N, CA and C atoms as an extended XYZ file, in Angstrom:
264
Properties=species:S:1:pos:R:3:atomname:S:1:resname:S:1:resid:I:1 pbc="F F F"
N       125.716      167.011      310.071 N   UNK     1
C       127.023      167.728      309.503 CA  UNK     1
C       127.467      167.188      307.851 C   UNK     1
N       127.652      167.793      307.239 N   UNK     2
C       128.834      168.071      306.105 CA  UNK     2
C       129.783      167.601      306.599 C   UNK     2
N       129.945      166.503      305.005 N   UNK     3
C       131.515      166.383      304.957 CA  UNK     3
C       132.608      167.709      304.936 C   UNK     3
N       131.644      168.514      304.809 N   UNK     4
C       132.469      169.905      303.873 CA  UNK     4
C       133.233      170.823      305.095 C   UNK     4
N       132.732      170.527      306.273 N   UNK     5
C       132.771      171.682      307.675 CA  UNK     5
C       134.316      171.403      308.105 C   UNK     5
N       134.894      172.587      308.332 N   UNK     6
C       136.299      172.864      309.111 CA  UNK     6
C       136.453      172.321      310.632 C   UNK     6
N       137.778      171.344      310.790 N   UNK     7
C       138.001      171.210      311.742 CA  UNK     7
C       138.866      172.093      312.620 C   UNK     7
N       139.435      173.028      312.058 N   UNK     8
C       139.585      174.439      312.467 CA  UNK     8
C       139.778      175.838      312.124 C   UNK     8
N       139.880      176.578      312.670 N   UNK     9
C       139.961      178.099      311.597 CA  UNK     9
C       141.056      177.883      311.190 C   UNK     9
N       142.452      177.267      311.283 N   UNK    10
C       143.796      177.108      310.540 CA  UNK    10
C       143.252      176.636      308.940 C   UNK    10
N       141.785      175.619      308.905 N   UNK    11
C       141.923      174.878      307.680 CA  UNK    11
C       140.989      175.854      306.784 C   UNK    11
N       139.799      176.925      307.766 N   UNK    12
C       139.224      177.597      306.876 CA  UNK    12
C       139.898      178.962      306.351 C   UNK    12
N       141.091      179.513      307.127 N   UNK    13
C       141.788      180.524      306.558 CA  UNK    13
C       142.990      179.999      305.729 C   UNK    13
N       143.230      178.600      305.583 N   UNK    14
C       144.239      178.075      304.390 CA  UNK    14
C       143.361      178.528      303.420 C   UNK    14
N       142.025      177.740      303.349 N   UNK    15
C       141.292      177.833      301.870 CA  UNK    15
C       140.963      178.949      301.564 C   UNK    15
N       140.079      179.774      302.137 N   UNK    16
C       140.600      180.790      301.752 CA  UNK    16
C       141.283      181.577      301.216 C   UNK    16
N       142.763      181.792      301.651 N   UNK    17
C       143.678      182.118      301.372 CA  UNK    17
C       144.349      181.845      300.148 C   UNK    17
N       143.567      180.669      299.870 N   UNK    18
C       143.716      180.426      298.513 CA  UNK    18
C       142.621      180.366      297.586 C   UNK    18
N       142.062      181.147      298.079 N   UNK    19
C       141.199      181.784      296.817 CA  UNK    19
C       139.502      180.889      297.093 C   UNK    19
N       139.543      180.143      298.486 N   UNK    20
C       138.143      179.713      298.568 CA  UNK    20
C       136.718      180.561      299.155 C   UNK    20
N       135.918      179.638      298.910 N   UNK    21
C       134.912      181.281      299.168 CA  UNK    21
C       134.075      179.707      299.882 C   UNK    21
N       132.984      180.648      300.825 N   UNK    22
C       132.784      179.524      301.941 CA  UNK    22
C       130.869      180.112      301.915 C   UNK    22
N       129.781      178.980      302.082 N   UNK    23
C       128.759      179.212      302.570 CA  UNK    23
C       128.694      178.664      303.876 C   UNK    23
N       127.908      178.998      304.848 N   UNK    24
C       127.747      178.004      305.895 CA  UNK    24
C       126.785      178.385      307.039 C   UNK    24
N       126.031      177.444      307.762 N   UNK    25
C       125.028      178.111      308.438 CA  UNK    25
C       125.193      177.855      310.306 C   UNK    25
N       124.505      178.896      310.824 N   UNK    26
C       125.279      178.930      312.318 CA  UNK    26
C       123.686      179.231      313.101 C   UNK    26
N       123.190      178.580      313.761 N   UNK    27
C       121.485      178.827      314.310 CA  UNK    27
C       121.249      179.492      313.614 C   UNK    27
N       120.734      178.486      312.689 N   UNK    28
C       119.638      178.800      311.457 CA  UNK    28
C       119.769      179.966      310.846 C   UNK    28
N       121.247      180.633      310.650 N   UNK    29
C       121.459      181.793      309.431 CA  UNK    29
C       122.143      181.700      308.677 C   UNK    29
N       122.247      181.788      307.582 N   UNK    30
C       123.245      181.780      306.550 CA  UNK    30
C       124.228      183.123      306.144 C   UNK    30
N       125.659      182.309      306.077 N   UNK    31
C       126.783      183.713      306.244 CA  UNK    31
C       127.601      182.775      304.589 C   UNK    31
N       128.559      184.298      304.537 N   UNK    32
C       129.250      183.526      303.201 CA  UNK    32
C       130.719      184.403      303.248 C   UNK    32
N       131.383      183.777      303.075 N   UNK    33
C       133.043      184.276      302.712 CA  UNK    33
C       132.934      184.806      301.028 C   UNK    33
N       133.398      185.247      301.231 N   UNK    34
C       133.804      185.754      299.089 CA  UNK    34
C       134.727      186.857      299.229 C   UNK    34
N       135.320      186.761      298.379 N   UNK    35
C       136.541      187.742      297.660 CA  UNK    35
C       136.341      188.608      296.609 C   UNK    35
N       136.619      190.048      296.688 N   UNK    36
C       136.486      190.476      295.715 CA  UNK    36
C       137.450      191.631      295.145 C   UNK    36
N       137.674      192.310      293.794 N   UNK    37
C       138.816      193.483      293.627 CA  UNK    37
C       139.644      192.267      292.874 C   UNK    37
N       141.019      193.204      292.351 N   UNK    38
C       141.748      191.926      292.269 CA  UNK    38
C       143.109      192.871      292.535 C   UNK    38
N       144.162      192.169      292.306 N   UNK    39
C       145.594      192.577      292.740 CA  UNK    39
C       145.630      193.024      294.296 C   UNK    39
N       146.237      194.189      294.331 N   UNK    40
C       146.454      194.666      295.593 CA  UNK    40
C       144.733      194.961      296.415 C   UNK    40
N       144.129      195.521      295.786 N   UNK    41
C       142.906      196.274      295.903 CA  UNK    41
C       142.136      194.576      296.605 C   UNK    41
N       142.574      193.516      296.212 N   UNK    42
C       141.704      192.344      296.490 CA  UNK    42
C       141.488      191.961      298.148 C   UNK    42
N       139.829      191.995      298.684 N   UNK    43
C       139.787      192.033      300.180 CA  UNK    43
C       138.865      190.869      299.966 C   UNK    43
N       138.358      190.724      301.300 N   UNK    44
C       137.493      189.630      301.940 CA  UNK    44
C       136.592      189.943      302.335 C   UNK    44
N       134.799      189.383      302.253 N   UNK    45
C       133.703      190.247      303.113 CA  UNK    45
C       133.239      189.097      303.311 C   UNK    45
N       132.870      189.215      304.615 N   UNK    46
C       131.931      188.185      305.210 CA  UNK    46
C       131.026      188.831      305.947 C   UNK    46
N       129.862      188.089      305.600 N   UNK    47
C       128.284      188.705      306.030 CA  UNK    47
C       127.308      187.647      305.913 C   UNK    47
N       126.432      188.178      306.764 N   UNK    48
C       125.097      187.365      307.316 CA  UNK    48
C       124.245      187.576      305.267 C   UNK    48
N       123.576      186.446      304.807 N   UNK    49
C       123.218      186.471      304.045 CA  UNK    49
C       121.927      187.657      304.440 C   UNK    49
N       121.750      188.480      302.960 N   UNK    50
C       120.947      189.723      302.960 CA  UNK    50
C       120.524      190.596      304.093 C   UNK    50
N       121.551      190.402      304.884 N   UNK    51
C       122.155      191.530      306.135 CA  UNK    51
C       123.388      191.962      305.840 C   UNK    51
N       123.191      193.404      305.094 N   UNK    52
C       124.375      194.013      305.033 CA  UNK    52
C       124.840      194.857      306.142 C   UNK    52
N       123.722      194.936      307.616 N   UNK    53
C       124.513      195.871      308.430 CA  UNK    53
C       125.901      194.557      309.154 C   UNK    53
N       125.612      193.622      308.738 N   UNK    54
C       126.576      192.582      308.704 CA  UNK    54
C       128.013      192.406      308.497 C   UNK    54
N       128.063      193.107      307.314 N   UNK    55
C       129.252      193.142      306.503 CA  UNK    55
C       130.364      193.765      307.028 C   UNK    55
N       131.597      192.484      306.734 N   UNK    56
C       133.042      193.070      307.267 CA  UNK    56
C       133.877      193.350      306.140 C   UNK    56
N       134.562      193.955      305.952 N   UNK    57
C       135.376      193.394      305.159 CA  UNK    57
C       136.970      193.673      305.061 C   UNK    57
N       137.904      192.472      305.193 N   UNK    58
C       139.092      192.211      305.681 CA  UNK    58
C       140.148      192.071      304.373 C   UNK    58
N       141.691      192.477      304.718 N   UNK    59
C       142.400      192.435      303.982 CA  UNK    59
C       143.088      191.184      303.920 C   UNK    59
N       143.465      190.394      304.658 N   UNK    60
C       143.954      188.917      305.016 CA  UNK    60
C       143.390      187.944      305.250 C   UNK    60
N       143.457      186.757      304.886 N   UNK    61
C       142.722      185.914      305.430 CA  UNK    61
C       142.419      185.237      307.292 C   UNK    61
N       143.767      185.725      307.605 N   UNK    62
C       143.503      185.201      308.732 CA  UNK    62
C       142.860      186.145      310.022 C   UNK    62
N       142.713      187.443      309.172 N   UNK    63
C       141.746      188.477      309.566 CA  UNK    63
C       140.339      187.770      310.191 C   UNK    63
N       139.818      186.750      309.230 N   UNK    64
C       138.335      186.474      309.442 CA  UNK    64
C       137.941      185.525      310.704 C   UNK    64
N       139.158      185.162      311.127 N   UNK    65
C       138.596      184.544      312.527 CA  UNK    65
C       138.260      185.508      313.808 C   UNK    65
N       138.744      187.076      313.004 N   UNK    66
C       137.784      187.461      314.263 CA  UNK    66
C       136.448      187.794      313.605 C   UNK    66
N       135.574      187.869      312.785 N   UNK    67
C       134.030      187.943      312.594 CA  UNK    67
C       133.613      187.632      313.689 C   UNK    67
N       132.634      188.332      314.407 N   UNK    68
C       131.443      188.184      315.012 CA  UNK    68
C       130.481      187.822      314.527 C   UNK    68
N       129.749      186.335      315.150 N   UNK    69
C       128.578      185.616      315.229 CA  UNK    69
C       127.909      185.668      316.417 C   UNK    69
N       126.487      186.416      317.007 N   UNK    70
C       126.038      186.152      317.932 CA  UNK    70
C       127.064      186.742      319.102 C   UNK    70
N       127.867      187.566      319.232 N   UNK    71
C       128.664      187.395      320.274 CA  UNK    71
C       130.424      186.796      320.420 C   UNK    71
N       129.938      186.289      319.434 N   UNK    72
C       131.484      184.471      319.160 CA  UNK    72
C       131.716      185.458      318.336 C   UNK    72
N       133.636      184.930      318.410 N   UNK    73
C       134.290      185.222      317.494 CA  UNK    73
C       134.146      183.863      316.381 C   UNK    73
N       134.426      183.867      314.745 N   UNK    74
C       134.207      183.338      313.710 CA  UNK    74
C       135.241      181.661      314.578 C   UNK    74
N       136.545      181.984      315.180 N   UNK    75
C       137.552      181.018      315.845 CA  UNK    75
C       136.758      180.176      316.336 C   UNK    75
N       136.087      180.718      317.618 N   UNK    76
C       135.847      180.074      318.490 CA  UNK    76
C       134.648      179.232      318.520 C   UNK    76
N       133.653      179.134      317.075 N   UNK    77
C       132.657      178.368      316.795 CA  UNK    77
C       132.718      177.527      315.901 C   UNK    77
N       133.943      177.486      315.001 N   UNK    78
C       134.338      177.024      313.625 CA  UNK    78
C       133.924      175.361      313.429 C   UNK    78
N       134.092      174.914      314.527 N   UNK    79
C       133.291      173.342      314.727 CA  UNK    79
C       132.079      173.270      314.777 C   UNK    79
N       131.353      174.058      314.669 N   UNK    80
C       130.236      174.271      315.137 CA  UNK    80
C       129.191      174.615      313.934 C   UNK    80
N       129.687      175.273      313.101 N   UNK    81
C       128.908      175.886      311.954 CA  UNK    81
C       128.674      174.525      311.202 C   UNK    81
N       127.902      174.945      310.082 N   UNK    82
C       127.801      173.716      308.835 CA  UNK    82
C       127.734      174.262      307.653 C   UNK    82
N       128.931      173.937      306.943 N   UNK    83
C       129.670      174.229      305.687 CA  UNK    83
C       128.372      173.741      304.834 C   UNK    83
N       127.914      175.118      303.545 N   UNK    84
C       126.829      174.526      302.779 CA  UNK    84
C       127.317      174.392      301.802 C   UNK    84
N       128.613      175.375      301.066 N   UNK    85
C       129.525      175.293      299.978 CA  UNK    85
C       131.021      175.686      300.596 C   UNK    85
N       131.721      175.003      299.267 N   UNK    86
C       133.253      175.439      300.046 CA  UNK    86
C       133.690      174.741      298.455 C   UNK    86
N       134.739      175.947      297.688 N   UNK    87
C       135.286      175.431      297.103 CA  UNK    87
C       136.797      175.599      297.451 C   UNK    87
N       137.539      174.371      297.149 N   UNK    88
C       139.038      174.494      297.620 CA  UNK    88
C       139.439      173.385      298.744 C   UNK    88
């Protein structure tokens, strides 16, 4: 496991709230959390790589904890994901 892994969902939310972007692996599938838009239109996008059916758009960092991966919420598997890239 990487030293970049998150110890809690709060740590991930704080990172994303500050503008951080994250790539991670869970059960051999890659996922990303990215920002797009500006000002009031700024949003957060979470999805499995190359799987646009998995794309969910959130208005706040707090909401990403509810993202579903294989019937589990991100907040419940946060210590099981392997972070491959993160800024902040």
